[in-house]
DOFI-818455 format. One record per residue (C-alpha): residue number from 1; residue in three letters; x, z, y. Coordinates in steps of 0.5 Angstrom, whole numbers, plus 2048, in hexadecimal, padded with zeros to 3 digits. Layout:
! DOFI-818455
<n: NUM; res: ALA; east: X; up: Z; north: Y>
...
END
This chain:
! DOFI-818455
<n: 1; res: UNK; east: 736; up: 933; north: 897>
<n: 2; res: UNK; east: 737; up: 933; north: 88F>
<n: 3; res: UNK; east: 73C; up: 933; north: 88A>
<n: 4; res: UNK; east: 73B; up: 92B; north: 889>
<n: 5; res: UNK; east: 73D; up: 92A; north: 890>
<n: 6; res: UNK; east: 743; up: 92F; north: 890>
<n: 7; res: UNK; east: 746; up: 92B; north: 88A>
<n: 8; res: UNK; east: 745; up: 924; north: 88D>
<n: 9; res: UNK; east: 748; up: 927; north: 894>
<n: 10; res: UNK; east: 74E; up: 92A; north: 890>
<n: 11; res: UNK; east: 74F; up: 924; north: 88C>
<n: 12; res: UNK; east: 74F; up: 920; north: 893>
<n: 13; res: UNK; east: 754; up: 925; north: 896>
<n: 14; res: UNK; east: 759; up: 925; north: 890>
<n: 15; res: UNK; east: 759; up: 91D; north: 88E>
<n: 16; res: UNK; east: 759; up: 91B; north: 896>
<n: 17; res: UNK; east: 754; up: 916; north: 895>
<n: 18; res: UNK; east: 74D; up: 914; north: 893>
<n: 19; res: UNK; east: 74F; up: 90F; north: 88E>
<n: 20; res: UNK; east: 754; up: 914; north: 88A>
<n: 21; res: UNK; east: 74F; up: 919; north: 88A>
<n: 22; res: UNK; east: 74A; up: 915; north: 888>
<n: 23; res: UNK; east: 74E; up: 913; north: 882>
<n: 24; res: UNK; east: 750; up: 91A; north: 880>
<n: 25; res: UNK; east: 749; up: 91C; north: 881>
<n: 26; res: UNK; east: 746; up: 916; north: 87D>
<n: 27; res: UNK; east: 741; up: 915; north: 882>
<n: 28; res: UNK; east: 73F; up: 90F; north: 887>
<n: 29; res: UNK; east: 743; up: 90F; north: 88E>
<n: 30; res: UNK; east: 73D; up: 90E; north: 891>
<n: 31; res: UNK; east: 73A; up: 915; north: 88E>
<n: 32; res: UNK; east: 740; up: 919; north: 891>
<n: 33; res: UNK; east: 73F; up: 916; north: 898>
<n: 34; res: UNK; east: 738; up: 918; north: 898>
<n: 35; res: UNK; east: 739; up: 91F; north: 895>
<n: 36; res: UNK; east: 73F; up: 920; north: 89B>
<n: 37; res: UNK; east: 73B; up: 91E; north: 8A0>
<n: 38; res: UNK; east: 735; up: 923; north: 89E>
<n: 39; res: UNK; east: 73A; up: 928; north: 89E>
<n: 40; res: UNK; east: 73D; up: 927; north: 8A4>
<n: 41; res: UNK; east: 736; up: 926; north: 8A8>
<n: 42; res: UNK; east: 734; up: 92D; north: 8A4>
<n: 43; res: UNK; east: 73A; up: 931; north: 8A6>
<n: 44; res: UNK; east: 73A; up: 92D; north: 8AD>
<n: 45; res: UNK; east: 741; up: 92B; north: 8AD>
<n: 46; res: UNK; east: 745; up: 925; north: 8AB>
<n: 47; res: UNK; east: 74A; up: 927; north: 8A5>
<n: 48; res: UNK; east: 74E; up: 921; north: 8A5>
<n: 49; res: UNK; east: 751; up: 91B; north: 8AA>
<n: 50; res: UNK; east: 74F; up: 914; north: 8A6>
<n: 51; res: UNK; east: 756; up: 911; north: 8A7>
<n: 52; res: UNK; east: 758; up: 90A; north: 8A4>
<n: 53; res: UNK; east: 75D; up: 90E; north: 8A0>
<n: 54; res: UNK; east: 758; up: 912; north: 89D>
<n: 55; res: UNK; east: 754; up: 919; north: 89F>
<n: 56; res: UNK; east: 758; up: 91D; north: 8A4>
<n: 57; res: UNK; east: 755; up: 925; north: 8A3>
<n: 58; res: UNK; east: 753; up: 928; north: 8AA>
<n: 59; res: UNK; east: 755; up: 92F; north: 8AC>
<n: 60; res: UNK; east: 74D; up: 931; north: 8A9>
<n: 61; res: UNK; east: 74F; up: 92D; north: 8A3>
<n: 62; res: UNK; east: 755; up: 931; north: 8A1>
<n: 63; res: UNK; east: 751; up: 937; north: 8A3>
<n: 64; res: UNK; east: 74C; up: 935; north: 89E>
<n: 65; res: UNK; east: 751; up: 933; north: 899>
<n: 66; res: UNK; east: 754; up: 93A; north: 899>
<n: 67; res: UNK; east: 74D; up: 93D; north: 897>
<n: 68; res: UNK; east: 74B; up: 937; north: 892>
<n: 69; res: UNK; east: 751; up: 939; north: 88E>
<n: 70; res: UNK; east: 74F; up: 940; north: 88D>
<n: 71; res: UNK; east: 748; up: 93F; north: 88C>
<n: 72; res: UNK; east: 749; up: 939; north: 886>
<n: 73; res: UNK; east: 74E; up: 93E; north: 883>
<n: 74; res: UNK; east: 749; up: 944; north: 883>
<n: 75; res: UNK; east: 744; up: 940; north: 880>
<n: 76; res: UNK; east: 748; up: 93D; north: 87B>
<n: 77; res: UNK; east: 74B; up: 943; north: 879>
<n: 78; res: UNK; east: 744; up: 946; north: 879>
<n: 79; res: UNK; east: 742; up: 941; north: 874>
<n: 80; res: UNK; east: 747; up: 941; north: 86F>
<n: 81; res: UNK; east: 747; up: 949; north: 870>
<n: 82; res: UNK; east: 73F; up: 949; north: 86D>
<n: 83; res: UNK; east: 740; up: 943; north: 868>
<n: 84; res: UNK; east: 746; up: 948; north: 865>
<n: 85; res: UNK; east: 742; up: 94F; north: 865>
<n: 86; res: UNK; east: 740; up: 94F; north: 85E>
<n: 87; res: UNK; east: 746; up: 94C; north: 85C>
<n: 88; res: UNK; east: 74E; up: 94A; north: 85D>
<n: 89; res: UNK; east: 752; up: 94C; north: 863>
<n: 90; res: UNK; east: 754; up: 945; north: 866>
<n: 91; res: UNK; east: 754; up: 942; north: 86D>
<n: 92; res: UNK; east: 75A; up: 942; north: 872>
<n: 93; res: UNK; east: 75D; up: 948; north: 876>
<n: 94; res: UNK; east: 762; up: 947; north: 87B>
<n: 95; res: UNK; east: 766; up: 94D; north: 87D>
<n: 96; res: UNK; east: 76B; up: 94E; north: 882>
<n: 97; res: UNK; east: 771; up: 953; north: 882>
<n: 98; res: UNK; east: 776; up: 956; north: 886>
<n: 99; res: UNK; east: 77D; up: 954; north: 884>
<n: 100; res: UNK; east: 77E; up: 95B; north: 881>
<n: 101; res: UNK; east: 778; up: 95B; north: 87D>
<n: 102; res: UNK; east: 77A; up: 954; north: 87A>
<n: 103; res: UNK; east: 780; up: 957; north: 878>
<n: 104; res: UNK; east: 77E; up: 95D; north: 875>
<n: 105; res: UNK; east: 778; up: 95A; north: 871>
<n: 106; res: UNK; east: 777; up: 952; north: 872>
<n: 107; res: UNK; east: 77A; up: 950; north: 86B>
<n: 108; res: UNK; east: 776; up: 955; north: 868>
<n: 109; res: UNK; east: 770; up: 954; north: 86B>
<n: 110; res: UNK; east: 770; up: 94C; north: 869>
<n: 111; res: UNK; east: 772; up: 94E; north: 862>
<n: 112; res: UNK; east: 76C; up: 953; north: 861>
<n: 113; res: UNK; east: 767; up: 94E; north: 864>
<n: 114; res: UNK; east: 76A; up: 949; north: 85F>
<n: 115; res: UNK; east: 769; up: 94D; north: 85A>
<n: 116; res: UNK; east: 763; up: 951; north: 85C>
<n: 117; res: UNK; east: 75F; up: 94C; north: 860>
<n: 118; res: UNK; east: 761; up: 945; north: 85D>
<n: 119; res: UNK; east: 75A; up: 942; north: 861>
<n: 120; res: UNK; east: 75C; up: 945; north: 867>
<n: 121; res: UNK; east: 760; up: 941; north: 86C>
<n: 122; res: UNK; east: 765; up: 945; north: 870>
<n: 123; res: UNK; east: 768; up: 942; north: 877>
<n: 124; res: UNK; east: 76D; up: 947; north: 879>
<n: 125; res: UNK; east: 771; up: 947; north: 880>
<n: 126; res: UNK; east: 776; up: 94A; north: 883>
<n: 127; res: UNK; east: 778; up: 94C; north: 88A>
<n: 128; res: UNK; east: 77A; up: 951; north: 88F>
<n: 129; res: UNK; east: 774; up: 956; north: 890>
<n: 130; res: UNK; east: 771; up: 954; north: 896>
<n: 131; res: UNK; east: 771; up: 94D; north: 894>
<n: 132; res: UNK; east: 76D; up: 94F; north: 88E>
<n: 133; res: UNK; east: 768; up: 953; north: 892>
<n: 134; res: UNK; east: 767; up: 94C; north: 896>
<n: 135; res: UNK; east: 766; up: 948; north: 890>
<n: 136; res: UNK; east: 760; up: 94D; north: 88E>
<n: 137; res: UNK; east: 75D; up: 94D; north: 894>
<n: 138; res: UNK; east: 75D; up: 946; north: 894>
<n: 139; res: UNK; east: 759; up: 946; north: 88D>
<n: 140; res: UNK; east: 75F; up: 942; north: 88A>
<n: 141; res: UNK; east: 760; up: 948; north: 885>
<n: 142; res: UNK; east: 75B; up: 94C; north: 882>
<n: 143; res: UNK; east: 760; up: 953; north: 881>
<n: 144; res: UNK; east: 766; up: 955; north: 885>
<n: 145; res: UNK; east: 76B; up: 95B; north: 883>
<n: 146; res: UNK; east: 76E; up: 95C; north: 88A>
<n: 147; res: UNK; east: 771; up: 962; north: 88E>
<n: 148; res: UNK; east: 76E; up: 966; north: 894>
<n: 149; res: UNK; east: 768; up: 961; north: 895>
<n: 150; res: UNK; east: 765; up: 963; north: 89C>
<n: 151; res: UNK; east: 75E; up: 966; north: 89C>
<n: 152; res: UNK; east: 759; up: 960; north: 89C>
<n: 153; res: UNK; east: 751; up: 960; north: 89A>
<n: 154; res: UNK; east: 752; up: 95A; north: 897>
<n: 155; res: UNK; east: 757; up: 95C; north: 891>
<n: 156; res: UNK; east: 756; up: 961; north: 88B>
<n: 157; res: UNK; east: 75C; up: 964; north: 88A>
<n: 158; res: UNK; east: 75F; up: 969; north: 884>
<n: 159; res: UNK; east: 765; up: 96D; north: 885>
<n: 160; res: UNK; east: 76A; up: 96C; north: 87F>
<n: 161; res: UNK; east: 771; up: 96F; north: 880>
<n: 162; res: UNK; east: 775; up: 972; north: 885>
<n: 163; res: UNK; east: 77D; up: 970; north: 886>
<n: 164; res: UNK; east: 782; up: 974; north: 88A>
<n: 165; res: UNK; east: 786; up: 96F; north: 88E>
<n: 166; res: UNK; east: 78E; up: 96F; north: 88E>
<n: 167; res: UNK; east: 793; up: 96C; north: 893>
<n: 168; res: UNK; east: 797; up: 966; north: 88F>
<n: 169; res: UNK; east: 79D; up: 962; north: 892>
<n: 170; res: UNK; east: 7A5; up: 962; north: 890>
<n: 171; res: UNK; east: 7A9; up: 967; north: 890>
<n: 172; res: UNK; east: 7AC; up: 965; north: 896>
<n: 173; res: UNK; east: 7A5; up: 965; north: 89A>
<n: 174; res: UNK; east: 7A2; up: 96B; north: 898>
<n: 175; res: UNK; east: 7A8; up: 96F; north: 895>
<n: 176; res: UNK; east: 7AB; up: 971; north: 88F>
<n: 177; res: UNK; east: 7A7; up: 977; north: 88E>
<n: 178; res: UNK; east: 7A1; up: 978; north: 88A>
<n: 179; res: UNK; east: 79E; up: 97D; north: 88E>
<n: 180; res: UNK; east: 798; up: 97D; north: 891>
<n: 181; res: UNK; east: 798; up: 97A; north: 898>
<n: 182; res: UNK; east: 793; up: 97D; north: 89E>
<n: 183; res: UNK; east: 78F; up: 978; north: 8A1>
<n: 184; res: UNK; east: 792; up: 979; north: 8A8>
<n: 185; res: UNK; east: 799; up: 977; north: 8A5>
<n: 186; res: UNK; east: 796; up: 971; north: 8A2>
<n: 187; res: UNK; east: 793; up: 96E; north: 8A8>
<n: 188; res: UNK; east: 79B; up: 96D; north: 8AB>
<n: 189; res: UNK; east: 79C; up: 968; north: 8A5>
<n: 190; res: UNK; east: 79B; up: 961; north: 8A5>
<n: 191; res: UNK; east: 794; up: 960; north: 8A2>
<n: 192; res: UNK; east: 791; up: 95A; north: 89F>
<n: 193; res: UNK; east: 789; up: 95B; north: 89F>
<n: 194; res: UNK; east: 784; up: 957; north: 89C>
<n: 195; res: UNK; east: 781; up: 953; north: 8A2>
<n: 196; res: UNK; east: 77C; up: 956; north: 8A7>
<n: 197; res: UNK; east: 775; up: 956; north: 8A5>
<n: 198; res: UNK; east: 771; up: 958; north: 89F>
<n: 199; res: UNK; east: 777; up: 957; north: 89A>
<n: 200; res: UNK; east: 77B; up: 95C; north: 89E>
<n: 201; res: UNK; east: 775; up: 961; north: 89C>
<n: 202; res: UNK; east: 778; up: 961; north: 895>
<n: 203; res: UNK; east: 77D; up: 965; north: 897>
<n: 204; res: UNK; east: 77A; up: 96B; north: 899>
<n: 205; res: UNK; east: 773; up: 96B; north: 89E>
<n: 206; res: UNK; east: 776; up: 971; north: 8A2>
<n: 207; res: UNK; east: 775; up: 96D; north: 8A8>
<n: 208; res: UNK; east: 77A; up: 971; north: 8AD>
<n: 209; res: UNK; east: 77F; up: 971; north: 8A8>
<n: 210; res: UNK; east: 77E; up: 969; north: 8A6>
<n: 211; res: UNK; east: 77F; up: 968; north: 8AE>
<n: 212; res: UNK; east: 786; up: 96C; north: 8AE>
<n: 213; res: UNK; east: 788; up: 967; north: 8A8>
<n: 214; res: UNK; east: 786; up: 961; north: 8AB>
<n: 215; res: UNK; east: 789; up: 963; north: 8B2>
<n: 216; res: UNK; east: 790; up: 963; north: 8AE>
<n: 217; res: UNK; east: 78F; up: 95D; north: 8A9>
<n: 218; res: UNK; east: 795; up: 958; north: 8AA>
<n: 219; res: UNK; east: 791; up: 953; north: 8A5>
<n: 220; res: UNK; east: 78A; up: 953; north: 8A3>
<n: 221; res: UNK; east: 789; up: 94E; north: 89D>
<n: 222; res: UNK; east: 783; up: 94D; north: 898>
<n: 223; res: UNK; east: 787; up: 94A; north: 893>
<n: 224; res: UNK; east: 789; up: 94E; north: 88D>
<n: 225; res: UNK; east: 78F; up: 94A; north: 88C>
<n: 226; res: UNK; east: 792; up: 94A; north: 893>
<n: 227; res: UNK; east: 791; up: 951; north: 893>
<n: 228; res: UNK; east: 795; up: 952; north: 88D>
<n: 229; res: UNK; east: 79A; up: 94D; north: 88F>
<n: 230; res: UNK; east: 79B; up: 951; north: 896>
<n: 231; res: UNK; east: 79C; up: 957; north: 892>
<n: 232; res: UNK; east: 7A1; up: 955; north: 88D>
<n: 233; res: UNK; east: 7A5; up: 951; north: 893>
<n: 234; res: UNK; east: 7A5; up: 958; north: 897>
<n: 235; res: UNK; east: 7A0; up: 956; north: 89D>
<n: 236; res: UNK; east: 79C; up: 95C; north: 89D>
<n: 237; res: UNK; east: 799; up: 961; north: 899>
<n: 238; res: UNK; east: 792; up: 961; north: 897>
<n: 239; res: UNK; east: 78C; up: 967; north: 896>
<n: 240; res: UNK; east: 789; up: 965; north: 88F>
<n: 241; res: UNK; east: 788; up: 967; north: 888>
<n: 242; res: UNK; east: 78D; up: 967; north: 882>
<n: 243; res: UNK; east: 788; up: 963; north: 87F>
<n: 244; res: UNK; east: 788; up: 95E; north: 884>
<n: 245; res: UNK; east: 790; up: 95D; north: 884>
<n: 246; res: UNK; east: 791; up: 95F; north: 87D>
<n: 247; res: UNK; east: 795; up: 959; north: 87B>
<n: 248; res: UNK; east: 79A; up: 95A; north: 881>
<n: 249; res: UNK; east: 79A; up: 962; north: 87F>
<n: 250; res: UNK; east: 79B; up: 960; north: 878>
<n: 251; res: UNK; east: 7A1; up: 95B; north: 879>
<n: 252; res: UNK; east: 7A4; up: 960; north: 87E>
<n: 253; res: UNK; east: 7A4; up: 95C; north: 884>
<n: 254; res: UNK; east: 7A0; up: 961; north: 888>
<n: 255; res: UNK; east: 79F; up: 968; north: 887>
<n: 256; res: UNK; east: 799; up: 96D; north: 88A>
<n: 257; res: UNK; east: 798; up: 973; north: 88E>
<n: 258; res: UNK; east: 792; up: 977; north: 88E>
<n: 259; res: UNK; east: 78F; up: 978; north: 894>
<n: 260; res: UNK; east: 78D; up: 97F; north: 898>
<n: 261; res: UNK; east: 78A; up: 982; north: 89E>
<n: 262; res: UNK; east: 785; up: 97F; north: 89D>
<n: 263; res: UNK; east: 785; up: 97C; north: 895>
<n: 264; res: UNK; east: 782; up: 976; north: 896>
<n: 265; res: UNK; east: 77D; up: 973; north: 891>
<n: 266; res: UNK; east: 778; up: 96E; north: 890>
<n: 267; res: UNK; east: 772; up: 96D; north: 88B>
<n: 268; res: UNK; east: 76F; up: 967; north: 887>
<n: 269; res: UNK; east: 768; up: 965; north: 887>
<n: 270; res: UNK; east: 764; up: 960; north: 883>
<n: 271; res: UNK; east: 75F; up: 95D; north: 888>
<n: 272; res: UNK; east: 75A; up: 958; north: 887>
<n: 273; res: UNK; east: 754; up: 955; north: 88C>
<n: 274; res: UNK; east: 74E; up: 95A; north: 88D>
<n: 275; res: UNK; east: 74A; up: 954; north: 88D>
<n: 276; res: UNK; east: 74C; up: 951; north: 887>
<n: 277; res: UNK; east: 748; up: 954; north: 881>
<n: 278; res: UNK; east: 74C; up: 955; north: 87A>
<n: 279; res: UNK; east: 74C; up: 951; north: 875>
<n: 280; res: UNK; east: 74E; up: 953; north: 86D>
<n: 281; res: UNK; east: 754; up: 94F; north: 86D>
<n: 282; res: UNK; east: 756; up: 953; north: 874>
<n: 283; res: UNK; east: 755; up: 959; north: 871>
<n: 284; res: UNK; east: 758; up: 958; north: 86B>
<n: 285; res: UNK; east: 75F; up: 956; north: 86F>
<n: 286; res: UNK; east: 75E; up: 95C; north: 874>
<n: 287; res: UNK; east: 75F; up: 961; north: 86E>
<n: 288; res: UNK; east: 764; up: 95D; north: 86B>
<n: 289; res: UNK; east: 768; up: 95D; north: 871>
<n: 290; res: UNK; east: 767; up: 965; north: 872>
<n: 291; res: UNK; east: 769; up: 966; north: 86B>
<n: 292; res: UNK; east: 76F; up: 962; north: 86C>
<n: 293; res: UNK; east: 771; up: 965; north: 872>
<n: 294; res: UNK; east: 770; up: 96C; north: 86F>
<n: 295; res: UNK; east: 775; up: 96A; north: 869>
<n: 296; res: UNK; east: 77A; up: 968; north: 86E>
<n: 297; res: UNK; east: 77A; up: 96E; north: 871>
<n: 298; res: UNK; east: 77A; up: 973; north: 86B>
<n: 299; res: UNK; east: 77F; up: 96F; north: 867>
<n: 300; res: UNK; east: 784; up: 96F; north: 86E>
<n: 301; res: UNK; east: 784; up: 968; north: 86F>
<n: 302; res: UNK; east: 780; up: 96A; north: 876>
<n: 303; res: UNK; east: 783; up: 96F; north: 87A>
<n: 304; res: UNK; east: 77D; up: 972; north: 87D>
<n: 305; res: UNK; east: 777; up: 977; north: 87C>
<n: 306; res: UNK; east: 770; up: 975; north: 87A>
<n: 307; res: UNK; east: 76A; up: 977; north: 87E>
<n: 308; res: UNK; east: 765; up: 979; north: 879>
<n: 309; res: UNK; east: 75E; up: 978; north: 87B>
END
């Protein structure tokens, strides 16, 4: 199996027919068919079902496509990286960020990339923390800012900051007081929770406490808009950060109370795949992100404690 075979296979997978793949690659359809046959024979697996309407990937085809995407992306990054070793920084860098991180530094990141690295193409995506990690593991993004990632040898992680969690909700739900509320007391309130699974880890990584919260949650959502709307409608309360619901807190539609006994916190990590070597462009954007996070904390826009290394 070589890169040409993977490129040909990938084109057939993406276009769905040999004809369209051949047009895109500017090679003869017979050549594509020949290379596909050799690849299937070499792997000992049928990669496509040949149907009248086109090429239907088999289970083996879908599995190979996931590997092919990562291999071809890594090869393209390596080629671009070496070409620019002695010159300007360029290339495409895809970043996935948790909602709070985008809120704090997203615009600043885009502004600085345009001014400092005009030859870098930035692809910035926002999602809840767990979904961002899934995109990273699938090689759909190069770098991720996520909360409380699980320990995984496939990940290279760097702790960036720690945030204190608070209870957010309307006065009639969590009370008019701004005094701290005990963890056991908040369990008696109608809780809104990020959906179970990797997204729930973004709240805290203490499994025993998380299970207590999950068992009491009345609503589970993976939508920031739905969570914010539900809070303002008085449907429940949320364990989150002040930054997460910053706009609603500023409008006064909800308020917050500190949480004690125990205090709850979460850590933000900069994550990348251990198997992917760094590029000049990726290193530059990574350092820029760390600089922007530091500035946001130091000037008070991000209520958190930096984790210095």
